[in-house]
Kinemage of the C-alpha trace (Angstrom):
@kinemage 1
@onewidth
@group {chain A} dominant
@subgroup {mainchain}
@vectorlist {calphas} color= white
{ca unk a 1} P -52.072 3.222 -142.850
{ca unk a 2} L -51.699 0.178 -140.628
{ca unk a 3} L -54.216 -0.476 -137.904
{ca unk a 4} L -52.732 -0.131 -134.396
{ca unk a 5} L -52.374 -3.297 -132.417
{ca unk a 6} L -54.331 -3.696 -129.191
{ca unk a 7} L -51.588 -3.916 -126.584
{ca unk a 8} L -53.697 -3.965 -123.448
{ca unk a 9} L -53.279 -6.859 -121.051
{ca unk a 10} L -56.219 -9.002 -119.947
{ca unk a 11} L -57.623 -8.034 -116.556
{ca unk a 12} L -57.371 -11.598 -115.223
{ca unk a 13} L -54.657 -14.239 -115.587
{ca unk a 14} L -55.226 -17.104 -118.026
{ca unk a 15} L -55.949 -19.638 -115.251
{ca unk a 16} L -58.725 -17.466 -113.829
{ca unk a 17} L -60.258 -16.788 -117.244
{ca unk a 18} L -60.278 -20.509 -118.095
{ca unk a 19} L -61.827 -21.349 -114.728
{ca unk a 20} L -64.593 -18.777 -115.239
{ca unk a 21} L -65.272 -19.966 -118.782
{ca unk a 22} L -65.650 -23.589 -117.643
{ca unk a 23} L -67.840 -22.547 -114.721
{ca unk a 24} L -70.176 -20.518 -116.945
{ca unk a 25} L -70.457 -23.361 -119.473
{ca unk a 26} L -71.336 -25.884 -116.750
{ca unk a 27} L -73.766 -23.451 -115.143
{ca unk a 28} L -75.580 -22.879 -118.442
{ca unk a 29} L -75.595 -26.621 -119.219
{ca unk a 30} L -77.355 -27.320 -115.915
{ca unk a 31} L -80.299 -25.153 -116.979
{ca unk a 32} L -80.764 -26.936 -120.317
{ca unk a 33} L -82.607 -30.193 -120.953
{ca unk a 34} L -80.563 -33.130 -122.263
{ca unk a 35} L -79.630 -32.594 -125.898
{ca unk a 36} L -77.017 -31.331 -128.315
{ca unk a 37} L -76.589 -27.859 -126.837
{ca unk a 38} L -76.118 -29.229 -123.325
{ca unk a 39} L -73.588 -31.793 -124.587
{ca unk a 40} L -71.737 -29.063 -126.474
{ca unk a 41} L -71.502 -26.910 -123.349
{ca unk a 42} L -70.322 -29.801 -121.193
{ca unk a 43} L -67.703 -30.708 -123.801
{ca unk a 44} L -66.545 -27.085 -123.868
{ca unk a 45} L -66.271 -27.080 -120.060
{ca unk a 46} L -64.176 -30.262 -120.051
{ca unk a 47} L -61.944 -28.920 -122.834
{ca unk a 48} L -61.439 -25.660 -120.968
{ca unk a 49} L -60.554 -27.483 -117.760
{ca unk a 50} L -58.078 -29.615 -119.713
{ca unk a 51} L -56.506 -26.483 -121.180
{ca unk a 52} L -56.158 -25.057 -117.669
{ca unk a 53} L -54.476 -28.255 -116.462
{ca unk a 54} L -52.049 -28.226 -119.394
{ca unk a 55} L -51.252 -24.551 -118.797
{ca unk a 56} L -50.575 -25.274 -115.092
{ca unk a 57} L -48.278 -28.126 -116.076
{ca unk a 58} L -46.399 -26.025 -118.621
{ca unk a 59} L -45.809 -23.216 -116.141
{ca unk a 60} L -44.837 -25.464 -113.214
{ca unk a 61} L -41.425 -25.163 -111.631
{ca unk a 62} L -40.647 -28.824 -112.270
{ca unk a 63} L -40.722 -28.162 -116.010
{ca unk a 64} L -38.165 -25.333 -115.933
{ca unk a 65} L -34.925 -25.955 -117.801
{ca unk a 66} L -31.818 -26.729 -115.746
{ca unk a 67} L -29.440 -23.848 -115.033
């Protein structure tokens, strides 16, 4: 028998989830001393913020196809 697919929707929109993820990564990085783990968290925060910017651009009205 096939496993049922989880069809629930996320509680928050993608923009909000990305913003929270970046915020938590930066917050945790601030508590760490300079090193690999801190750099990894800061890189993750920047990547997440970039993903949010790309998502905003892709969903903007200016990008909609002509009618």
